C-alpha positions in Angstrom: 0.0 0.0 0.0 1.0 3.6 -1.0 1.6 6.3 1.4 -1.0 9.4 0.3 2.6 11.9 1.1 4.5 9.6 -1.7 3.8 11.1 -4.7 5.0 14.3 -3.2 8.3 12.8 -1.8 8.9 11.5 -5.7 8.1 15.0 -7.3 11.1 16.5 -6.0 14.1 16.3 -8.1 16.1 16.2 -5.3 15.3 12.9 -4.1 15.8 11.7 -7.6 18.4 9.2 -7.0 17.1 7.8 -3.4 16.0 4.2 -3.4 12.0 3.7 -3.6 12.6 2.4 0.2 14.3 5.8 0.6 11.1 7.6 -0.6 8.6 5.7 1.7 10.6 6.2 4.8 10.5 10.0 3.9 6.9 9.9 3.3 6.2 8.5 6.8 8.3 11.2 8.4 6.2 13.7 6.4 3.3 16.3 7.5 0.9 17.6 5.6 0.9 21.4 6.2 -0.9 24.4 4.3 0.0 28.1 4.2 -2.6 30.2 3.0 -2.0 33.1 0.2 0.7 36.3 2.4 1.7 33.3 5.1 5.4 33.4 6.0 6.4 29.8 5.9 9.8 30.3 6.9 11.3 33.7 8.3 14.8 34.8 7.7 17.2 34.7 10.8 14.9 32.1 12.6 16.5 28.7 13.7 15.6 26.2 11.1 13.6 23.2 12.1 12.2 21.4 9.1 12.4 21.9 5.3 9.5 22.2 3.5 8.5 20.2 0.3 5.9 21.9 -1.9 3.1 19.9 -3.8 1.1 22.7 -4.9 0.9 26.7 -5.1 3.6 29.0 -5.3 6.0 30.5 -2.9 8.4 33.8 -3.0 11.9 33.5 -1.5 12.7 36.8 0.2 15.9 38.3 1.6 16.6 41.4 3.4 17.9 44.0 1.5 21.3 45.5 2.7 19.8 48.9 1.2 16.7 49.5 2.5 14.1 48.3 4.9 12.5 46.1 2.5 13.1 42.6 1.3 14.3 41.5 -2.2 12.7 38.9 -4.2 15.5 35.9 -5.1 13.5 34.0 -6.7 9.5 32.1 -7.3 9.2 28.4 -6.9 6.4 25.9 -7.4 5.3 22.6 -7.0 8.1 19.7 -6.8 10.7 22.2 -5.2 12.0 22.4 -1.6 13.2 25.0 1.0 15.1 24.8 4.0 18.1 22.2 3.5 20.1 25.0 4.2 19.4 24.9 7.8 19.4 20.7 7.9 23.1 20.9 6.6 24.3 24.3 8.3 22.6 23.6 11.4 21.8 27.5 11.5 19.6 30.3 11.0 17.1 30.5 8.0 18.6 32.4 5.2 15.4 33.7 3.6 11.9 34.4 4.2 9.5 32.3 2.1 5.9 33.5 1.8 3.3 31.8 0.2 1.9 33.7 -3.2 -1.1 31.8 -3.3 -2.7 29.0 -1.1 0.0 26.7 -0.8 0.3 22.8 0.3 3.7 21.4 1.8 5.1 18.4 3.0 7.2 19.3 6.2 9.8 16.8 6.9 11.3 18.0 10.4 15.0 17.7 11.0 15.1 15.8 14.2 13.1 13.0 12.6 15.3 13.1 9.7 18.3 13.1 11.7 17.0 9.6 13.2 16.9 8.1 9.9 20.7 9.7 8.6 22.0 8.5 12.1 20.2 4.9 12.4 21.0 3.9 8.5 24.4 4.7 7.2 23.5 3.5 3.3 20.5 5.8 3.4 23.1 9.0 4.9 25.2 8.2 2.2 21.9 8.6 -0.6 20.8 11.0 1.1 23.8 13.2 1.4 24.9 12.5 -1.9 21.6 14.0 -3.4 21.9 16.8 -1.4 25.2 17.4 -2.5 24.0 17.1 -6.1 20.6 19.5 -5.6 23.3 22.0 -4.1 25.4 22.1 -6.9 22.5 22.7 -9.5 21.4 25.6 -7.1 24.7 27.1 -7.2 25.2 26.7 -10.9 21.9 28.2 -11.8 23.1 31.2 -9.3 25.9 31.4 -11.3 24.2 31.5 -15.0 22.0 34.1 -13.3 24.9 36.1 -12.0 26.4 36.0 -15.2 23.5 37.3 -16.9 23.0 40.1 -15.1 26.4 41.2 -15.6 25.8 40.8 -19.4 22.8 42.8 -19.0 24.7 45.3 -16.8 27.9 45.6 -19.3 25.4 46.0 -21.9 23.3 48.9 -20.5 26.4 50.7 -19.9 27.6 50.3 -23.6 23.9 51.7 -24.5 24.4 55.1 -22.2 27.8 55.7 -23.1 27.1 55.2 -26.9 24.1 57.8 -26.5 26.2 60.5 -25.3 
């Protein structure tokens, strides 16, 4: 019999290299949570206690701006994505605020439960950390591409401005 949380776990690219048994175990510790439009799921600076898999809806990733009191939007994420993994890895404060843009359903995976799984099964831990490393590498590569595109755009704008003067 399949667990009702399993499809949400299976939809996450981060977990694509885990075994079917691994996915089922994650489904067992995942807790369904819903957030209304405008609700804060994670607040930058708070201590992290869970990661969230978005099963429906959209969230905005916001970072505190060093130049103003307003938060800056960093990304928008939807179904099949996850937030909060960095706090598990670093055992640190949240690095961003996650805000529900519309009614959003998630699967919450508590760090305590996940750490118990990781500590009790070294084979699972190896597979999990390997897939987490690949996921973080993808995020870094994407951020680098975005930064490169921004540099090109800024360079193009400066060149255009100089050409008009």
